[in-house]
N, C-alpha and C positions, 0 to 999 in steps of 0.2 A: 849781621852778614852784611859788608862792607860792597857797596855798589861800584863798576868800574863803568869808564867810559872812553871811546875814542872817537875823535871828530875829524873829518877827512880835510878842513882846512887848516890842520894842522901839518898835513901830509903833502907836500909838492904831487900834484895830480895833473894831467892831461885835460881832465873833464871840468876842471874847478868843480868839483863835488864839494856840497857845502853838509852832507848826512852826518850825525851825529847816534853814535851806537849806547847805550848804557843799559846794565843789568848786574846780574852778577859776573866774576869776571869768566866763567866757561860760557854762559851765555854771549857774552861780549865777543867774546875770543871766536865762539861759532858763528853768530850772526855779520861779525867783521871780514872772516872768512869768505863765506859766502858772498858778501857784497863785492870784496876785494876781486874774487872770480868772474862774479857775474857780471860788474858795471865796470871793472878797471882791467879784465882782460890776464890778471895773474893766474898761476897756477898754483893749486893748494899743496902747497910742499912744508916740509917742517920749518924750512928759511923762510917762508912767508908766516906761519904762525908765530916762529920767534920773534920776527921782525913786529906783528900786531903785537904780542902779549907784551913786550919791553916799550909799545906806546900807551899802553893802557893806562888812564890816571884814576885816580880816586875821584868820586863824585862828591862833591862839596854837599855838606847837611842839608843846606836849603834845598837842593835839587833831588836828596835822598826822597 
């Protein structure tokens, strides 16, 4: 099973967030949406979910 990750440092944000989230695609998506809502003030919308999903990256084998 491929692991995915998302790194707040790669997305412009007002709070200087440095969080990186990794796991299965669905785990990472759910955690990233929760984080975006709680810490960045976003609304949980289909558009937010698609934006986050499109920003997911494969985790390199050394980190898997």
